[in-house]
Structure formats: C-alpha cells, structure tokens
C-alpha positions in Angstrom: 42.8 11.1 21.9 41.1 14.9 21.9 41.9 14.6 18.2 40.2 11.0 17.9 37.2 11.8 19.6 37.1 15.4 17.4 37.3 13.2 14.0 34.9 10.6 15.1 32.2 13.5 16.4 33.1 15.0 13.1 32.3 11.6 10.9 29.0 11.0 12.7 27.6 14.3 12.0 28.6 14.3 8.5 27.0 10.7 8.3 23.8 12.4 9.9 23.6 15.6 7.7 24.5 13.5 4.6 22.3 10.3 4.9 20.0 11.0 7.1 16.2 11.6 5.4 15.1 14.9 4.5 14.0 17.1 7.7 16.1 15.3 10.3 18.8 15.7 11.8 20.1 12.3 12.6 18.7 9.3 11.3 17.5 8.2 14.6 15.1 11.1 15.4 11.8 9.5 15.4 9.9 9.2 12.2 6.2 7.6 11.2 5.0 6.0 7.9 2.2 7.2 8.0 1.9 7.5 4.5 2.0 3.5 4.2 -1.2 3.1 6.0 -4.1 2.2 4.7 -5.5 -0.3 2.5 -4.3 -0.1 -1.3 -5.7 -1.0 -4.6 -3.9 -1.8 -8.1 -4.0 1.3 -10.2 -1.2 -0.3 -12.8 0.7 -3.2 -13.0 3.3 -5.8 -14.5 3.4 -9.0 -13.8 4.9 -12.4 -14.6 4.5 -15.8 -13.6 6.7 -19.0 -14.2 6.0 -23.1 -13.5 8.6 -25.1 -13.2 11.0 -22.4 -14.5 8.7 -22.1 -17.8 7.1 -18.5 -18.5 3.2 -18.4 -18.5 2.0 -17.0 -21.6 -1.5 -16.4 -19.6 0.2 -15.0 -16.9 2.2 -12.3 -18.6 0.8 -8.8 -18.4 2.7 -5.4 -19.2 1.2 -1.8 -18.2 -2.4 -3.9 -16.9 -4.3 -0.4 -16.1 -7.1 -0.3 -13.3 -7.1 -3.4 -12.4 -8.8 -2.3 -9.1 -8.0 -4.9 -7.0 -6.9 -4.8 -3.4 -3.3 -5.4 -3.1 -2.2 -4.4 0.1 -4.1 -3.4 3.9 -1.4 -2.1 5.8 -1.4 -0.8 9.7 0.9 -0.7 12.2 2.2 -3.7 14.5 1.6 -2.6 17.9 -1.1 -3.6 21.0 -4.2 -1.6 21.4 -2.4 1.4 23.0 -0.6 1.6 19.5 2.6 1.1 21.8 5.7 -1.3 21.3 6.4 -4.1 23.9 7.6 -1.6 26.4 4.6 0.5 26.9 7.3 3.5 26.5 7.5 3.8 22.5 4.8 4.3 20.3 5.3 1.9 16.9 5.4 4.2 13.7 8.3 2.2 12.2 7.0 -1.7 12.7 4.1 -2.3 9.8 2.3 -5.6 8.7 1.1 -5.5 5.0 -2.0 -8.0 4.7 -1.9 -9.9 1.1 -5.6 -11.3 0.0 -5.7 -13.5 -3.6 -7.7 -16.8 -4.7 -6.1 -19.7 -5.6 -7.4 -23.1 -7.4 -9.1 -25.4 -4.5 -7.0 -28.4 -5.8 -3.5 -26.6 -5.1 -5.0 -26.4 -1.5 -6.5 -30.3 -1.8 -10.2 -28.8 -1.8 -12.7 -30.3 -4.5 -16.4 -30.6 -4.9 -18.8 -29.6 -1.7 -15.1 -28.8 0.2 -14.3 -25.9 -2.6 -15.7 -22.8 -1.0 -15.6 -21.1 -4.8 -14.8 -18.0 -3.0 -15.0 -14.5 -4.9 -12.7 -11.7 -4.3 -14.0 -7.8 -5.8 -12.3 -7.2 -9.2 -10.4 -10.6 -9.1 -10.4 -12.0 -12.9 -11.0 -15.5 -11.6 -14.1 -16.9 -12.1 -16.3 -18.7 -8.7 -15.8 -21.7 -9.8 -13.1 -23.9 -8.3 -11.2 -20.8 -6.2 -10.0 -20.7 -2.5 -9.0 -17.1 -0.8 -6.0 -17.0 0.8 -4.2 -14.8 3.1 -0.9 -13.8 4.0 0.8 -11.4 6.2 3.7 -9.8 5.3 5.9 -7.5 8.3 8.8 -5.1 7.7 10.9 -2.4 9.0 11.0 1.0 8.2 14.9 1.9 7.7 16.4 4.6 9.8 17.4 5.9 6.3 14.8 6.0 3.9 11.7 7.4 5.9 9.8 6.3 2.3 10.7 2.6 1.8 9.6 -0.1 3.7 10.7 -4.2 2.6 8.1 -6.5 4.0 8.7 -10.1 4.1 6.6 -13.5 4.2 6.2 -16.9 4.3 3.1 -18.7 6.1 0.2 -18.5 3.8 -3.4 -19.3 5.1 -7.0 -20.5 3.1 -10.5 -20.2 4.2 -12.0 -23.6 3.9 -16.0 -23.7 3.3 -16.8 -24.4 6.8 -14.7 -20.8 7.2 -12.1 -22.2 9.3 -8.3 -20.8 8.4 -6.0 -23.4 7.0 -2.5 -23.2 6.7 -1.0 -24.3 3.5 1.6 -27.1 4.7 4.4 -26.6 2.0 5.0 -22.7 3.7 8.6 -24.3 4.8 10.2 -25.3 2.0 9.1 -22.2 -0.5 11.7 -19.5 -0.4 10.8 -16.5 1.7 7.9 -13.6 -0.3 8.3 -10.3 -0.6 6.6 -6.4 -1.4 9.3 -4.0 -1.3 7.6 -0.5 -1.4 8.3 3.1 -1.6 5.8 5.7 -1.4 6.0 8.4 -3.8 3.9 11.9 -2.8 4.4 13.2 -6.4 2.3 9.6 -7.3 0.4 10.1 -4.3 0.6 6.2 -4.1 2.7 3.0 -2.9 5.1 1.6 -6.2 5.8 -1.9 -5.1 7.7 -4.9 -6.4 6.8 -8.1 -5.3 7.7 -12.0 -5.5 6.0 -14.9 -4.3 7.3 -18.1 -4.4 4.7 -21.3 -4.3 4.9 -25.0 -4.2 1.6 -26.9 -5.1 0.1 -30.5 -5.9 -2.9 -31.2 -7.8 -5.3 -32.9 -5.2 -3.1 -32.0 -2.4 -1.6 -34.7 -1.7 2.2 -35.6 -3.2 1.0 -39.4 -4.1 -1.9 -37.5 -6.5 -1.4 -35.7 -9.4 1.5 -33.5 -10.4 3.4 -31.5 -8.1 4.9 -27.8 -9.5 6.5 -24.6 -8.3 6.0 -21.3 -9.4 6.9 -18.0 -8.9 4.4 -14.6 -9.2 6.5 -11.3 -9.4 5.4 -7.8 -11.0 6.0 -4.3 -10.2 2.7 -2.3 -9.3 1.7 1.1 -8.5 -0.8 1.5 -6.2 -3.7 4.0 -4.7 -5.9 4.4 -2.0 -8.7 5.9 -3.8 -8.9 4.7 -7.2 -10.8 7.8 -8.1 -7.0 9.3 -8.3 -6.0 6.6 -11.1 -5.2 8.2 -13.8 -5.4 4.9 -16.0 -8.7 4.0 -15.3 -11.3 5.5 -18.4 -13.6 7.0 -15.7 -10.5 9.1 -14.3 -11.6 12.6 -13.9 -9.9 15.6 -11.9 -11.6 18.8 -11.6 -12.0 21.3 -9.0 -15.5 22.2 -8.1 -16.8 25.5 -9.2 -18.8 26.1 -6.1 -17.7 28.2 -2.8 -16.2 26.5 0.5 -16.5 27.4 4.0 -12.7 27.2 5.3 -11.2 28.7 8.1 -8.2 29.9 6.7 -4.9 29.6 8.4 -7.1 30.0 11.6 -8.0 33.3 10.7 -11.5 33.1 10.8 -14.0 31.2 8.5 -14.8 32.4 5.2 -17.6 31.4 3.1 -16.3 32.5 -0.2 -13.6 30.4 -1.0 -12.9 29.0 -4.2 -10.2 26.4 -5.8 -9.8 29.6 -8.4 -8.5 31.4 -5.3 -6.8 28.7 -3.7 -4.8 28.1 -7.1 -4.0 31.9 -7.2 -2.0 31.9 -3.9 1.9 32.2 -4.7 3.4 31.0 -1.9 3.2 27.4 -2.4 4.0 26.5 1.1 1.0 29.0 2.3 -1.2 27.1 -0.7 -0.3 23.9 0.8 -1.4 24.6 4.0 -4.8 25.7 2.7 -5.0 22.6 1.2 -4.3 20.8 4.1 -7.4 22.6 5.7 -11.0 21.0 6.6 -13.4 22.6 4.0 -17.2 22.2 3.6 -19.7 22.4 0.8 -23.2 22.5 0.4 -26.3 23.0 2.5 -27.0 21.1 5.4 -28.6 18.2 4.0 -26.2 17.1 1.7 -23.0 18.7 3.4 -20.0 17.5 2.5 -16.6 17.8 4.5 -13.2 17.2 3.3 -9.7 18.5 3.3 -10.0 21.6 0.5 -7.2 19.4 -1.3 -10.0 17.0 -2.1 -12.4 19.8 -3.6 -9.6 21.4 -5.2 -7.0 19.0 -6.5 -5.8 20.8 -9.2 -5.5 23.8 -8.0 -3.3 21.8 -4.9 -1.3 19.6 -7.4 -3.2 16.4 -6.4 -3.9 15.5 -10.6 -1.1 13.6 -12.1 -2.0 15.2 -15.9 
C-alpha cells in the first residue's frame, strides 16, 4: 500500500510538473485570464461562408487586412463584486464574449418601416435593409492552458426598430457556434477560429419565400488597439524622441529617461520591468501618462516589424 501511495504521488507530481502551465507548480493554482479581457478588433482575417453547402464567392476572403471591425468584447462572468456564486472565489477563469454583427432584415421578418437600417462601425454592409444582432458566448479557461479559451454560444437577439431585443426563433435547430481563442504574447493579441451556423427564412415565415442554412467561419487575428496592427497602411511603430519622467524601479523620479536608454538595458527582465512602469511626457497642459512601453514600443519589444 505504501508503494502504491508513493507511485500515485509521483505520478501526480510528474503530471503537474510536466503538464501544468508555465509558472505554476500544479495546474490547480489560481490563474487569471486578464489578457483576454477587453474589446477586440479585426487586424487580419480569413473567412468563408456557405449557403446550403455551396460556397459563396462574395463571402470568401483570404488575409483581409485592417478591417477594424469590433469582433468581441470579453469580460469576466461574476457578480458586482467580481465573485462567483459562493462569494468566496474571485472569478478569474469564467468569461463571456459578446459578438455584435449586422444581418439582412428579411432574415428576421423585418421590412420597410420595421427594418431599423442599423449601422456598425467599419462594417462593409450598407445601412439599408440591415438589423443589428448580439450574441453572447461563454467559456472557461482550462486548468492546463492559461492562454486558451473556447467560447460557446447559441441564442442571438436582434435590436428591432423600437429598440427592443428580439430573439431569433430558430436558435434551437442550429448547431452550437463557437469562438476558439488563444492569446499570443508576441502578437499582443488573440487568434480566434470561429464558426457560426444559421437557419434563415426570407420573410421570416416558413410559408413565405425560401429557407436556407448557412455557415460562416474563419480565423481572425484580433487586437485591442488598431494602432498596433501592422497590417494597416497607417501602421507606425515609433519610439518618441523626447524625455520621459519615470520612477525607475522605485528608486526615485528620473526626468531624463529616453527610449534610447531603455533600449540599452541589457538585462531583459529589468528592461521589461521598466517598460511596465508608468511614465509621463509633456507639460502640464498636454501631459500624457502611459506605460513606458507605450511611449517606447521598439525599445520594449512591442513592435511586430
């Protein structure tokens, strides 16, 4: 029995050491998914759509750059105090992803005066004949991978011309949709593979018009700040040439910190610590306060060039 206990203990120890996420002795230590939290926009995407199993040429896009459209708003699922139902555990592992999009009004039984002609920033649909819909996806961060969350979603709600939320009546016959997302520290963003299965009727009634099922799926590189998307023509990743005021490593305020000097710090861990320190630049009237890495993206290895 003693030998068995030792063997089991060794097996768990090996599992924890070999399989646990970096920085954790076991996969069950508290971990957060703060890197996922925020509003995410499309920097690069490849997407495709099929109607009734047939490819749709106008919905086939490979490496579409700098679309800028908001793809996801990710938050923790918690009470107003950030806790789970027990009130004892702070939620750091259970997340919600809200996806917003536009769809054809007839697919929701809307037309004429009942069609809200909705708009959505950077969406390439025209504002005529469109309705905005929202869909919530939920996911749990795995014990074994603190950089990956798969979000699942079903119910969708459209916003009608009166501002009311209207649920789509065919959610129950559609396959489950998903956003399968991984955070990449080098890209400073999320890479998400997505799939959406829809059932639609022209006119919104089974007896009217046509019925069709379609699938919309793709892979997306998402960023919080489009200024960091190197696939945009206006992308620039430059260090500011002026002095910064920084409390370097808690040793006191230095008014002569420059990005050039930050880049010369040989110890990478020390340089990253300086980069993650708040600094200010400019006079009182035009003073800006940001992390040093935002003033010095090249020196702090934030650029993707």
